C-alpha positions as CSV (number, residue, x, y, z in Angstrom):
1,M,17.7,59.3,-85.8
2,K,14.6,60.0,-88.1
3,K,14.4,63.4,-89.6
4,I,10.9,65.2,-89.7
5,P,10.0,68.1,-91.4
6,V,9.6,70.8,-89.7
7,T,6.2,71.0,-92.2
8,N,5.1,67.6,-90.3
9,L,5.2,69.1,-87.3
10,V,1.5,69.8,-85.2
11,P,1.0,71.8,-82.1
12,G,0.4,69.6,-79.1
13,M,2.4,66.8,-80.8
14,T,4.3,64.7,-78.4
15,C,7.1,62.6,-79.1
16,T,8.5,58.9,-76.8
17,H,12.1,60.4,-77.2
18,H,13.7,64.0,-76.8
19,V,13.0,66.1,-80.3
20,Y,16.3,67.9,-81.6
21,F,17.1,70.7,-83.9
22,G,20.7,72.2,-85.3
23,N,23.6,70.4,-83.1
24,N,22.0,68.3,-80.8
25,N,20.0,71.2,-79.5
26,V,16.8,69.7,-77.6
27,L,13.5,71.4,-79.0
28,V,11.3,69.2,-76.7
29,A,12.2,66.9,-73.9
30,A,10.1,63.3,-74.1
31,G,6.5,63.8,-73.5
32,V,6.6,67.4,-73.5
33,P,3.8,68.7,-76.0
34,I,5.8,70.4,-79.0
35,G,4.4,74.1,-78.9
36,E,2.5,76.4,-81.6
37,A,5.5,78.9,-80.4
38,D,8.3,75.9,-80.9
39,I,7.1,76.1,-84.6
40,Q,7.4,79.4,-85.3
41,R,10.5,79.6,-83.6
42,L,12.1,76.9,-86.3
43,I,10.7,78.4,-89.2
44,R,12.2,82.1,-88.0
45,W,15.2,80.4,-87.9
46,G,15.3,78.4,-91.2
47,I,15.3,75.1,-89.6
48,S,13.7,72.7,-92.0
49,E,13.7,69.4,-90.1
50,V,13.8,67.9,-86.5
51,E,15.2,64.8,-85.3
52,T,14.3,62.2,-83.0
53,E,14.6,58.3,-82.5
54,G,11.5,58.4,-80.7
55,E,7.7,58.3,-82.6
56,L,5.5,61.3,-82.6
57,L,2.4,61.3,-81.4
58,M,-1.0,63.5,-82.3
59,P,-2.6,65.5,-79.6
60,K,-5.5,64.2,-77.9
61,E,-8.5,66.2,-78.4
62,D,-9.1,67.3,-74.4
63,N,-13.0,67.4,-73.6
64,T,-11.9,67.8,-69.8
65,P,-13.7,70.4,-68.4
66,L,-11.9,73.9,-67.4
67,S,-12.4,73.9,-63.8
68,Y,-10.3,71.2,-63.4
69,H,-7.1,72.5,-65.2
70,L,-7.1,75.9,-62.9
71,S,-5.4,75.3,-59.4
72,V,-6.9,78.2,-58.0
73,N,-9.8,80.0,-59.6
74,V,-7.5,82.9,-61.2
75,A,-10.3,85.4,-61.6
76,E,-11.1,85.5,-58.1
77,L,-7.7,85.9,-57.0
78,Y,-7.2,89.2,-59.5
79,K,-10.1,90.5,-58.5
80,D,-8.7,91.5,-54.9
81,L,-5.1,91.4,-56.0
82,N,-4.0,93.5,-53.7
83,L,-5.3,92.1,-50.8
84,N,-3.9,88.5,-51.9
85,M,-0.5,90.1,-52.7
86,E,-0.1,91.3,-48.8
87,K,-1.2,87.6,-47.8
88,T,1.1,86.0,-50.0
89,S,4.1,88.8,-49.0
90,A,3.1,88.2,-45.0
91,A,3.3,84.5,-45.6
92,F,6.5,84.7,-47.7
93,R,8.2,87.0,-44.7
94,E,6.5,84.3,-42.1
95,M,8.7,81.5,-44.0
96,L,11.8,83.2,-44.3
97,E,12.2,84.0,-40.8
98,G,10.8,81.0,-40.0
99,L,13.6,79.2,-41.7
100,R,16.7,81.6,-40.7
101,F,15.5,81.0,-36.9
102,V,15.4,77.4,-37.9
103,I,18.8,77.7,-39.5
104,T,20.7,80.2,-36.9
105,K,19.8,77.8,-34.6
106,I,21.3,74.5,-35.8
107,K,24.7,76.5,-36.0
108,G,24.1,77.9,-32.5
109,S,23.0,74.9,-30.4
110,K,23.5,72.2,-33.0
111,E,19.5,71.6,-32.8
112,L,16.9,71.2,-35.4
113,D,13.1,72.9,-34.7
114,E,11.0,70.5,-36.2
115,N,8.0,72.5,-34.9
116,K,9.2,75.4,-36.8
117,I,9.6,73.4,-39.9
118,K,6.0,72.0,-39.6
119,I,4.9,75.5,-39.5
120,I,6.6,76.8,-42.6
121,Y,5.5,73.6,-44.4
122,K,1.4,74.0,-43.2
123,I,1.5,77.6,-44.7
124,L,3.5,77.0,-47.9
125,M,0.3,74.1,-48.2
126,E,-2.2,77.0,-47.7
127,E,-0.6,79.2,-49.6
128,L,0.0,76.9,-52.9
129,T,-3.6,75.8,-52.5
130,E,-4.9,79.4,-52.4
131,R,-2.8,81.9,-53.9
132,K,-0.4,79.5,-55.9
133,P,0.2,82.2,-58.7
134,L,1.3,84.5,-56.3
135,V,3.3,82.4,-54.6
136,L,5.2,82.0,-58.0
137,S,5.6,85.2,-58.5
138,Q,7.3,86.2,-55.4
139,I,10.1,83.6,-56.4
140,L,10.2,85.4,-59.1
141,A,11.2,88.4,-57.2
142,K,14.6,90.1,-55.9
143,S,15.9,87.1,-53.5
144,T,17.0,88.8,-50.3
145,H,20.7,90.1,-49.1
146,E,20.7,86.6,-47.7
147,Y,20.8,84.4,-50.6
148,I,21.2,80.9,-49.1
149,I,18.0,81.5,-47.1
150,S,15.5,83.0,-49.9
151,H,17.0,80.3,-52.1
152,S,16.1,77.5,-49.6
153,L,12.9,78.8,-49.6
154,H,12.4,78.9,-53.5
155,T,13.9,75.5,-53.6
156,A,11.6,73.9,-51.2
157,I,8.3,75.8,-53.2
158,L,9.7,74.3,-56.5
159,S,10.1,70.7,-54.8
160,A,6.6,71.1,-53.2
161,I,5.2,71.7,-56.5
162,I,7.1,68.7,-58.1
163,G,6.0,66.5,-55.2
164,I,2.4,67.5,-55.6
165,Y,2.2,66.5,-59.5
166,R,3.8,63.8,-58.7
167,N,0.8,62.5,-56.1
168,Y,3.0,62.4,-52.9
169,S,1.5,61.4,-49.6
170,T,1.2,64.3,-47.1
171,D,4.4,62.6,-45.2
172,K,6.4,61.7,-48.3
173,L,5.7,65.5,-49.1
174,Y,6.9,67.0,-46.0
175,S,9.8,64.9,-46.2
176,L,10.7,66.2,-49.5
177,V,10.1,69.6,-48.4
178,R,12.1,69.5,-45.3
179,A,14.9,67.9,-47.3
180,A,14.7,71.4,-49.7
181,L,14.6,73.9,-47.0
182,L,18.3,72.0,-45.3
183,H,19.3,71.1,-48.5
184,N,22.3,73.7,-48.4
185,I,22.4,73.6,-44.5
186,G,26.6,72.7,-45.3
187,M,26.8,76.4,-46.7
188,T,26.8,77.3,-43.1
189,A,30.0,75.4,-42.6
190,L,31.9,77.9,-44.8
191,P,33.5,81.0,-44.4
192,P,30.8,83.8,-44.8
193,D,32.8,86.0,-47.3
194,L,32.8,82.8,-49.5
195,V,29.5,82.1,-49.7
196,Y,28.7,85.9,-50.7
197,R,31.5,86.9,-52.3
198,E,30.9,89.6,-54.6
199,E,34.1,89.5,-56.8
200,E,34.7,85.9,-59.4
201,M,36.2,83.3,-57.3
202,T,39.2,81.5,-57.6
203,E,39.9,77.9,-58.5
204,R,40.7,77.8,-55.3
205,D,37.5,79.0,-53.9
206,R,35.1,76.9,-56.1
207,M,37.0,73.9,-54.7
208,L,36.1,74.9,-51.3
209,I,32.2,75.8,-51.9
210,R,32.3,71.9,-53.5
211,T,32.8,70.8,-50.1
212,H,29.4,71.8,-49.0
213,P,27.3,68.9,-49.5
214,L,29.9,67.0,-47.2
215,H,29.5,69.8,-44.5
216,G,26.0,69.3,-45.0
217,Y,25.6,65.3,-44.5
218,K,27.9,65.6,-41.8
219,I,25.6,68.2,-39.8
220,L,22.3,66.6,-40.7
221,K,23.5,63.1,-40.0
222,D,25.9,62.8,-37.1
223,Q,25.0,66.4,-35.7
224,L,21.4,66.5,-35.7
225,K,21.0,62.8,-36.3
226,I,18.6,63.8,-38.9
227,D,16.7,60.6,-41.2
228,I,19.1,59.8,-43.9
229,S,16.5,60.7,-46.7
230,T,17.1,64.4,-45.6
231,A,20.9,63.9,-45.0
232,N,21.3,62.4,-48.6
233,V,19.7,65.4,-50.2
234,A,22.3,67.6,-48.6
235,L,25.1,65.2,-49.8
236,M,23.5,64.3,-53.3
237,H,21.6,67.7,-54.6
238,H,25.0,68.7,-56.9
239,E,25.2,65.0,-58.2
240,R,24.1,64.7,-62.0
241,W,22.0,62.3,-63.9
242,D,25.0,61.4,-66.1
243,G,27.8,61.2,-63.5
244,T,29.5,64.6,-63.8
245,G,28.6,66.0,-60.5
246,Y,30.0,65.9,-57.3
247,P,31.1,65.2,-54.4
248,R,30.9,61.3,-55.7
249,G,30.3,61.5,-58.9
250,I,27.5,59.2,-58.8
251,K,24.8,58.5,-61.5
252,K,20.8,57.8,-62.5
253,E,19.5,55.8,-59.6
254,E,22.5,55.9,-57.3
255,I,21.1,59.4,-56.6
256,D,18.0,59.2,-53.9
257,E,15.0,60.4,-55.4
258,F,14.3,63.3,-53.2
259,S,18.0,64.9,-54.5
260,R,17.0,64.4,-58.1
261,I,13.8,66.4,-57.6
262,V,15.6,69.0,-55.4
263,A,18.7,68.9,-58.1
264,V,16.1,70.5,-60.7
265,A,14.0,72.8,-58.1
266,D,17.7,73.8,-56.9
267,S,18.9,74.8,-60.6
268,Y,16.0,76.5,-61.7
269,S,15.7,78.4,-58.4
270,A,19.3,79.9,-59.0
271,M,18.7,80.7,-62.6
272,I,16.1,83.1,-62.3
273,V,17.9,85.6,-59.6
274,D,20.4,88.2,-60.3
275,R,23.7,86.9,-58.9
276,E,26.8,88.7,-59.0
277,Y,28.9,87.4,-61.6
278,R,25.5,86.9,-64.1
279,K,22.3,88.4,-64.7
280,K,19.1,86.1,-64.2
281,F,17.7,84.0,-66.4
282,T,13.6,84.5,-67.7
283,S,11.5,82.3,-66.3
284,Y,10.9,80.9,-69.9
285,D,14.7,80.9,-70.3
286,A,15.6,78.6,-67.3
287,M,12.7,76.6,-68.1
288,R,13.9,75.5,-71.5
289,Q,17.4,75.5,-69.7
290,I,16.5,72.8,-67.5
291,I,14.6,70.9,-70.6
292,S,17.9,70.9,-72.5
293,E,19.7,69.5,-69.6
294,S,16.9,66.0,-69.2
295,G,19.1,63.4,-69.4
296,K,21.8,64.9,-69.2
297,R,22.4,66.8,-66.1
298,F,18.7,65.9,-64.5
299,D,16.9,63.2,-63.9
300,P,13.7,62.9,-67.4
301,E,11.1,61.9,-65.3
302,V,11.5,64.6,-62.8
303,V,12.2,66.9,-66.2
304,S,8.7,66.0,-67.3
305,S,7.0,66.6,-63.9
306,F,8.8,70.2,-63.7
307,V,7.4,70.6,-66.7
308,Q,3.9,69.4,-66.3
309,A,3.7,71.3,-63.3
310,M,5.5,74.4,-63.7
311,S,4.1,74.8,-67.4
312,L,6.8,75.1,-70.4
313,Y,5.8,79.4,-69.8
314,P,6.1,79.1,-66.5
315,V,4.4,82.2,-64.4
316,G,6.2,85.2,-64.6
317,T,6.6,84.8,-68.6
318,R,6.6,87.7,-71.0
319,V,4.3,87.1,-74.5
320,V,3.0,88.1,-77.2
321,L,0.1,86.9,-78.7
322,N,-0.5,86.5,-82.7
323,N,-3.3,89.2,-82.3
324,G,-0.5,91.4,-81.2
325,T,-1.6,91.8,-77.7
326,S,0.8,91.3,-74.9
327,G,0.9,90.4,-71.3
328,I,2.5,88.2,-68.1
329,V,1.9,84.5,-67.6
330,V,-0.5,84.1,-64.3
331,E,-1.7,80.3,-64.3
332,S,-0.7,77.6,-66.5
333,N,-3.5,75.2,-67.2
334,D,-3.0,71.5,-65.6
335,V,-3.5,69.5,-68.9
336,N,-2.7,72.1,-71.7
337,K,0.6,73.2,-70.5
338,L,0.6,75.7,-74.3
339,R,-2.4,77.6,-73.0
340,P,-1.9,79.5,-70.1
341,V,-4.1,82.1,-68.5
342,V,-2.6,85.8,-69.6
343,K,-3.1,88.6,-67.5
344,L,-3.3,91.9,-70.8
345,V,-0.6,94.7,-70.1
346,I,-1.0,95.5,-73.7
347,N,-4.2,95.2,-75.8
348,E,-4.9,95.5,-79.6
349,E,-5.4,99.3,-79.8
350,G,-1.9,99.8,-78.0
351,M,-3.4,100.9,-74.9
352,N,-1.8,99.8,-71.4
353,I,-4.2,98.1,-69.3
354,A,-2.4,96.4,-66.7
355,K,-4.0,97.6,-63.8
356,R,-7.4,96.4,-65.3
357,N,-6.5,93.1,-64.6
358,V,-7.9,91.5,-67.9
359,L,-6.9,88.2,-67.8
360,I,-7.1,85.8,-71.1
361,D,-7.7,81.9,-70.6
362,L,-6.1,80.4,-73.9
363,R,-7.7,77.5,-73.6
364,E,-11.1,79.0,-74.0
365,E,-9.9,82.2,-76.8
366,K,-9.5,78.9,-79.7
367,K,-8.0,81.0,-81.9
368,L,-5.3,83.1,-80.0
369,F,-1.5,81.3,-79.1
370,I,1.4,82.5,-78.2
371,V,4.0,83.6,-81.0
372,H,6.9,85.2,-79.1
373,V,8.5,85.4,-75.5
374,L,9.7,88.6,-74.7
375,S,13.3,88.9,-73.0
376,D,14.0,91.2,-69.8
377,E,15.6,93.7,-72.0
378,E,12.2,93.7,-74.7
379,D,9.3,95.9,-74.0
380,F,6.0,95.0,-74.2
381,P,5.7,96.1,-78.2
382,I,2.3,98.0,-79.3
383,P,0.7,96.3,-82.2
384,P,0.4,98.1,-85.6
385,Q,-3.0,100.0,-85.7
386,K,-5.3,99.0,-88.6
387,E,-5.7,102.2,-91.2
388,G,-9.0,103.8,-90.8
């Protein structure tokens, strides 16, 4: 391991291998840019050096036109925010109702409604094209009481984002989304009181839950006669890159490619909602957790695609800027993930301006950068006022 002084780190720098600090804690995964906030955090913690087996690469000058970086016109989106939120909420309700119908039909008549899956896919693609930030904000909202259905939809959306980033063909992307929508179908074979139990599970309960991939595989392959790629995702989405997963303990490329994608999307989706036994993670903390498990639980290439597609500061992350203002990340920039678009909540005068929909694109505002990510327990801070 090479030891590198923190003073040598430059924002935007990448490394050919993971960069670690402390006792084998991952600072950034291979290929992921080091952020200004990462460096400031190391300094606050009194950490003087990091370690890596790779080579540090200086950031390249980014001359790509701004319009290329924004997946949607965020300024236009926020000009008519209420109307667009209504459209996205309606689309979410339609997708949830469609998926509920699909799963109910599988349980009842043992048939898959392929047309309904295609409708869900069409709605999803339209929303991601036109209102991606609002789609992601919906995922961050409370899940419905039907956790399995809402979680499966959220997982499919996140899987789609990864597939789009990896330039999947339309047919391949559809197959990935369908597999993600059905990845937890094995849960329907378990007693409902076990699946939705609020109290802490016993060891026997956990063992039963761990049978759901096998149930899902049998339902999709044997009962519904669905293609093997979809059935494999139901079987393998809890397998882990290092071989510590279940039900078979396979590892690395032994795990189907779709399953490696759904594993990341499934875990992130599960972390960002409240569960009976724990509080939800912030979107930022969930992303950091995914990154820390790169090369362990998750395929490093899939993690890299996820980070590049979602940003180190995912939509919904509450941040403080170096000028004392604070707000919420509403969109990432496709190339420079360290400089997202932030909707201001508190301005430099300490006023709450959330209703004004003031957007700051950090790629344009070169002097501004993120210095702190707020936890759910932290309020937006009021910047100190200048005297006179």
